[in-house]
N, C-alpha and C positions, 0 to 999 in steps of 0.2 A: 547694617549690611547683613544680608541673609547668609546662612552657612553655605559651604561649598555644595553646589548642585541644586540648591533651592532657587526658585525664581522669585523675583521681587513680588511681594503681595501674596506669597504662598507659604503655608505653614511648613516649616522644615521637617516636620514629622509626617507629612502626607495627609493630614486631616483636611477635609474639604472646607472651603471658605463658605460663608453664607451664600446660598443660591446655587452652590455646586453639589454634585452627587458623587458618591463613591464610585470608582471605576469597577472593572471586572476583576475577578480573583486573579492572583498571580499566575502568569503563564497562559492566560486565556484572553482572547480579544474581547473588547467591549461588545456586548450584544450577542455573544456566542450562545447557541441554543443548548449547549452541554459540553462535555469534554471532547477533545479532538478525536476523530475516528481512528481506529487502528489502520495503519497504512499497509499491513500485510507484506512488509518487506522481506521477512524471513521466508514466507511461502514463495515469494517471487524468486528469491535467490536459490532456494532448494529446487524449484521448478527449472530454473535455468541450468543448474549444475547437473541435476539428476534426470531430468525428464526431456523437455522440449525447449531447445535453445531459442527459437524465434518467439514463441509465446512467452517464455520467461523474460526475455529482454523487454518486451512490451509491458509485462507486468511490473518489472523493476522501474521503468520510466513512469508508469502511472503511480506507483507507490511512493516514489520520491517527490512527486508533485503535491501530495496530500498536505504536508506541513506548510509548504509555500502558499497554497491556496487558502489554508486555514488562517495563516497569519495575515493575509491580505483581506480577510473578512468574507471571502467567497465560501461560505459554509456549505452550500448546496454543491458547489463544484468540488470541494474537498471530499464530501461524502460520495459523490459520483466517482471520483478518481479512486477512492478506497474500494468501492464496490467493483470497479473495473479491474483493479489490480488483483482482487480476489478471483474474479471471473476468469481472467486470462491465466492465472496460476492453476486454477481447477481444470480449465480446458487443456492446458499443457500436460497435466498429470493424466487426465483421461486419454488424451491422444497417445501418450507413451504406453499406457496399459494396452490400448487397442493394438498398437504396433507390435508389442511383445506377443500378444495373443496370436495375431496373424502370422508372426514369424514362427512361433511354435507349431501352429497348424501347417504351415508350409513345410517345415522340416519333417514333420510326421508324414505328410503326403509324399515328399521326396524319398524318405526312408522306406516307406512301404513300396513305392514304385521301383526303387533300386533293388530291394530284396526279392521282388516278384518277377523281375525281368530275366533272371537266370544267369547273370554274368558273374 
C-alpha cells in the first residue's frame, strides 16, 4: 500500500516513473515562461486611496485577476492584466496631478480677480 497521499504506481517521494518528466518548479504552473508577473496591487490601492477612485478600482480589479489567470495557465492574459493594472494606476495618478494643478491655477486666477475688483 502506498504512503498517505501517494497514488498507486507513483513514487512516494515524487520521483518520476519511467516515461514521465519532472513537473514545473514549486508554485509555478507547468509550461510557465517564467515567474508570475507583478500584479501591481500596492500601486492600485495607493491610486484608489490617494488619487483617483474610479481608475484605482479598475486597477485593483485587474491586479487581483493576475494570480487567477496565471494559475489557470493563461500566461498572456496574466501579463496583460498586470500591464493594465499598472496602466490604470498610472493614469489615476496623472489625472490627480492634473486636477490639482488646474485647481491651483483656478485659485490663483480667482484670487487675482478678487484682489483687483476693489471690493
